[in-house]
C-alpha positions in Angstrom: 2.7 -21.2 -5.1 -0.5 -20.4 -2.9 -3.4 -22.6 -2.2 -6.2 -22.0 0.3 -9.0 -24.5 0.6 -12.3 -23.8 2.4 -10.9 -20.8 4.1 -13.1 -19.2 6.6 -12.0 -16.1 8.5 -13.1 -13.2 10.6 -13.0 -11.6 14.0 -13.8 -13.5 17.2 -17.1 -15.2 16.7 -18.0 -13.1 13.6 -17.4 -14.8 10.2 -16.5 -12.5 7.3 -14.8 -14.8 4.7 -16.7 -18.2 4.0 -15.3 -21.2 2.4 -13.0 -19.5 -0.1 -10.9 -21.6 -2.4 -8.0 -19.9 -4.1 -4.9 -20.9 -6.1 -2.1 -18.6 -7.3 0.7 -20.0 -9.4 4.2 -18.8 -9.8 4.5 -15.7 -12.0 0.6 -15.3 -11.8 -1.1 -12.2 -10.8 -4.8 -12.7 -9.3 -6.8 -9.6 -8.9 -9.1 -9.9 -5.9 -11.9 -7.5 -6.5 -15.2 -6.8 -4.7 -17.2 -4.0 -3.0 -16.0 -2.4 0.2 -16.7 -4.7 3.1 -16.6 -7.8 1.0 -13.7 -9.4 3.1 -10.8 -8.7 0.9 -8.4 -7.3 3.6 -9.6 -9.9 6.1 -8.7 -12.6 3.6 -5.2 -11.2 3.1 -4.5 -10.7 6.7 -5.6 -14.3 7.4 -3.3 -15.6 4.6 -0.4 -13.7 6.2 -1.1 -15.3 9.6 -2.0 -12.0 11.2 -5.5 -13.2 11.9 -6.2 -16.9 12.9 -8.3 -18.9 10.6 -11.7 -20.0 11.6 -11.3 -23.0 9.3 -9.7 -24.2 6.2 -6.1 -24.7 5.0 -3.3 -22.6 3.5 -0.3 -24.0 1.7 2.7 -22.0 0.3 4.6 -24.1 -2.4 3.1 -27.3 -0.8 3.9 -26.4 2.8 1.0 -26.2 5.1 0.9 -23.0 7.2 -0.2 -23.1 10.8 -3.1 -20.6 11.6 -2.3 -17.2 13.1 1.5 -17.6 12.8 2.8 -14.6 10.8 6.4 -15.5 11.4 5.8 -19.0 9.8 4.1 -17.4 6.9 7.0 -15.0 6.4 9.5 -17.8 6.6 7.5 -19.7 3.9 7.9 -16.7 1.6 4.4 -15.0 2.0 4.9 -11.3 2.2 2.1 -8.7 2.7 2.1 -5.0 1.6 -0.7 -3.6 3.9 -3.1 -0.8 2.9 -1.4 1.6 5.4 2.0 0.7 4.1 3.3 0.3 7.6 6.6 2.0 7.0 9.0 3.2 9.7 8.5 7.0 9.1 11.6 8.2 11.0 13.8 5.8 9.2 15.3 6.7 5.7 14.3 4.8 2.6 17.6 2.9 2.7 17.1 2.0 6.4 13.5 0.8 5.8 14.8 -1.6 3.2 17.9 -2.7 5.4 15.4 -3.4 8.2 13.4 -5.8 6.0 16.2 -7.5 4.2 16.8 -11.2 5.0 20.3 -12.4 5.9 22.0 -13.5 2.5 19.2 -11.7 0.6 19.6 -9.1 -2.1 21.3 -5.9 -1.0 18.8 -3.0 -0.3 20.4 -0.9 -3.1 19.1 -3.4 -5.8 15.6 -2.3 -5.0 16.6 1.2 -6.3 17.0 -0.4 -9.6 13.4 -1.6 -9.6 12.2 1.8 -8.3 14.6 4.4 -9.8 12.5 7.2 -8.4 13.6 6.2 -4.9 17.4 6.4 -5.7 17.6 10.2 -5.0 15.3 9.6 -2.0 17.5 6.9 -0.3 18.5 9.2 2.6 15.0 10.9 3.0 12.9 9.7 5.9 9.9 7.7 4.9 7.6 10.0 6.5 8.7 12.8 4.2 8.2 10.8 0.9 5.1 11.6 -1.3 2.3 9.1 -1.2 3.5 7.5 -4.4 7.0 7.2 -3.2 5.8 5.6 0.0 4.0 3.0 -1.9 7.0 2.3 -4.0 8.9 1.9 -0.9 6.3 -0.5 0.8 6.5 -2.7 -2.4 10.3 -2.5 -2.5 10.5 -3.5 1.2 8.5 -6.6 0.3 10.6 -7.5 -2.7 13.8 -7.3 -0.8 12.5 -10.1 1.3 12.4 -12.3 -1.9 8.7 -13.4 -1.6 7.3 -16.5 -3.1 3.8 -14.9 -2.7 3.2 -11.2 -2.6 -0.1 -9.9 -1.1 -0.8 -6.3 -2.1 -3.7 -4.6 -0.3 -5.0 -1.5 -2.1 -1.9 -0.1 -3.7 -3.8 2.9 -5.1 -5.3 4.0 -1.7 -4.9 7.8 -1.4 -3.0 8.2 -4.7 -3.9 10.1 -7.8 -5.1 8.0 -10.8 -1.9 9.0 -12.8 0.3 7.6 -10.1 -1.8 4.4 -9.9 -1.5 3.9 -13.6 2.3 4.0 -13.3 2.5 1.8 -10.1 0.2 -1.1 -11.1 2.5 -2.3 -13.9 5.1 -2.9 -11.4 3.0 -5.7 -9.9 3.3 -7.5 -13.3 6.9 -7.1 -13.5 7.3 -8.5 -10.0 5.4 -11.6 -11.0 7.3 -12.1 -14.3 10.8 -11.2 -13.1 10.7 -12.6 -9.6 8.4 -15.5 -10.4 6.2 -14.7 -7.3 2.6 -15.4 -7.2 0.7 -12.2 -6.6 -2.7 -11.4 -5.0 -3.7 -7.9 -5.7 -6.6 -6.2 -3.8 -7.6 -3.1 -5.8 -10.6 -0.9 -6.2 -9.5 0.4 -9.7 -11.1 -2.7 -11.4 -10.2 -2.0 -14.9 -6.5 -1.1 -14.1 -6.2 -4.2 -11.9 -7.5 -6.5 -14.6 -5.1 -5.0 -17.1 -2.1 -6.4 -15.1 -3.7 -9.5 -13.9 -4.0 -13.0 -15.3 -7.3 -13.8 -13.4 -9.9 -12.0 -11.5 -11.8 -13.2 -8.3 -14.8 -11.2 -7.2 -15.5 -11.5 -3.5 -19.0 -10.3 -2.3 -20.2 -10.7 1.4 -17.2 -13.0 2.0 -17.9 -15.4 -0.7 -16.4 -15.9 -4.3 -19.2 -14.6 -6.6 -17.4 -14.7 -9.8 -14.0 -15.6 -11.1 -12.3 -16.0 -14.4 -9.8 -14.9 -17.1 -8.9 -11.2 -16.6 -9.4 -10.5 -20.3 -12.7 -12.2 -20.2 -13.9 -10.3 -17.2 -12.8 -7.1 -18.8 -14.8 -7.7 -22.0 -17.9 -8.8 -20.0 -18.5 -5.6 -17.8 -22.2 -6.5 -17.3 -21.4 -9.7 -15.7 -18.7 -8.0 -13.5 -21.2 -5.4 -12.4 -23.8 -8.1 -11.7 -21.4 -9.8 -9.4 -20.6 -6.6 -7.5 -24.3 -6.0 -7.0 -24.8 -9.6 -5.7 -26.4 -11.0 -8.7 -23.6 -13.3 -10.0 -23.6 -17.0 -9.7 -20.7 -18.7 -8.0 -17.9 -19.7 -10.4 -19.6 -18.4 -13.4 -17.0 -17.2 -15.9 -14.3 -19.5 -14.5 
């Protein structure tokens, strides 16, 4: 579903992400891991067209995307759930979903089946929801757009660990039931790898380690070494 080749990204003349190759298949979850400042959010923003690429190519389902064109990315089916959730706080849960819904797409109420906890909160302003409910709404708003590729940036940000444990499995369901490719940026490494098929560790803007999620979970020492900048390229892939 998603292919990026030799992707370079950053801000102005400053390069943050260097020559990243990434592939995500339909129904596959890829956990994008790495220390703070590794370039994970920059990579997602660039894939979504919100930042212009400094180099490289991005394809969605075989269709090349033009650099820095978020509308083109959205039309191709690439949808971002940003780390700040970017909800409309004055609009209700239902109105947030209706605002994101594509013409001819699934009804907003169908998302309440995916997130039953939102059903009783459908007429509550998004700004009055709890942090966990806001995150559910942010993901639901993305799903109502019927994404081919879903980019999720720090789903757990500001949430209690127990809430994170209940939310992350939803990512697995999204991939399996909607056949979307998912790129999940997450600081809770163990939880992310539990729901992912593969893991990719980004350090200083470069892929330091990648491999099967189960293999990475078993080899914690290798994972820690990659985080500390001691891994080697694609070892473990």
